[in-house]
Steps between C-alpha positions, in 0.01 A plus 500: 500500500134597449320350200434769241221508245324726250145505369432314180328679210124468525249516779693295757794266561864544600840397366745393772851621421850368563397171660666169411279224629773244449705680767249657733181344626563595862211548736559875516505533121195283449304704758570812294410327174173382649422849630544638147298211360197554725510875443526483120328160426739418213876496514767427242867422565694509178809320380517204739704184443342244730543133558174312540563468873546878532177572317330240716619657826398849385149385411461347847542847653150591370300213644444125487573349160205330330556264204268622225179323400639460145731217606591396143671838447711502817878474483619141525644438847383841631120491536478853643621646168245541222632570152365801308608462141410504131768235437387166355704180505405188306176675407400569859514821701734502799310761701195722514485640146179690426306417813569820691439758227199650676450706815500271805609450859741211543343189652187673633330172410651329806454551874716639643586704192848607395645794690796576270659388173877505445655459153852478359553574130727248326431583133306798360425614144782690331419825327127491567285606791306239699388680816297363786223738609394549861212691663486651848195373689561731799476810281209358305303443821591844641369666181154343527211713617393460862168365379674226298728414790200455728332282238789263447653481849403160640421332167641149453624388157503149358830406337612200300774435248454679166449834330148643538535689171605196294420142605568338160769236551802563280422867437809722534316718753361210706670359806771239449356170372460242777580130496207266561628436855519872570146553374378255761675701771345839421290625794296806579638729773373826645692823579388848604464754218663757725780394734722656761864431420648282780820708519406858417133493605396688184177415326531349154280365226576132463478266202254703293629349172605153395379230735201686649181340369222619729397678818321322781133592518498690169358387164777411257418775253517767770815349648673492162401856426640619832823303466548625142440857612750473783759330276470774238537763773800326659695467177476864391840651402518707819519177705735297280869453436698285259830319541709346223742236628863466402699184575605493863211713627322391816151639561237450769140612521251504785208289385269631772512850347568458127360366176738417221516352151785348300590590140371294210783348295553262212641154570879453504772240535811544709739750343230694313543876549139527621530215753379577851561300819431610857517300819202572726436416864162549673480553874222521757481679831693804616878534472680353803689827558205733440310671778154353451170665580355157576654159535318301234539371146212677324374858527171580668206672347502876544334600825 
């Protein structure tokens, strides 16, 4: 039976309907899911009841799992799963709490970068909205003037862990606080400012907010001004959508062609009505079942 879907409210994204991932992760079904994913960049599948092994197998359909850099916030025994949560236990947070409440591209500070993020909502706030916002980098690029496109095509951006807008450690809008060991492992990497998506071939702005801290061959003040201008353009309402998780929701976004930011929330303990817990898996490379434009892990600069 064909996989059905409908557009989500907002600028982009799709909700996949009538699919139980605990019963059907067949090759034929996953090919259809991936086709919808690459067309719409963000997909949601509501009301799932998954065992950890079922969520794990689904996430592997999107690429090669990569245990996250923030190793102290991974799930015990399952290093591919990073916890996203405002829950604290014994005075310590169990997952990323405030460290994603700014526009960013997941793991653009590594090489190869993430290609997709897959999350499963375990607990979500009751009676209050806590949406995740996403921005469409395909549409944002398409809407640029031809002059701007010519100016930025071929530029190479320096990335490293952090939030360009707020580098103060412990700030609620800074990146997640690092351990001393993690600080020693932070490295600079370089990615094109404009990429061609490895599956669809479409041009996209890439990583213009969050971990982008400079442009090769450009003075820092000019580079920051350009990155700020592109980030403000890319996050206009006409390019954005919002999704508010309910328990059991599975969602996936294409990190080559989106920016996103998490909601800010007050701290909680387990059982609080405002507690939030999501399992997150990061992957690299193209999906094994997807028809790829090029057989490689990271996208090329726009030609």
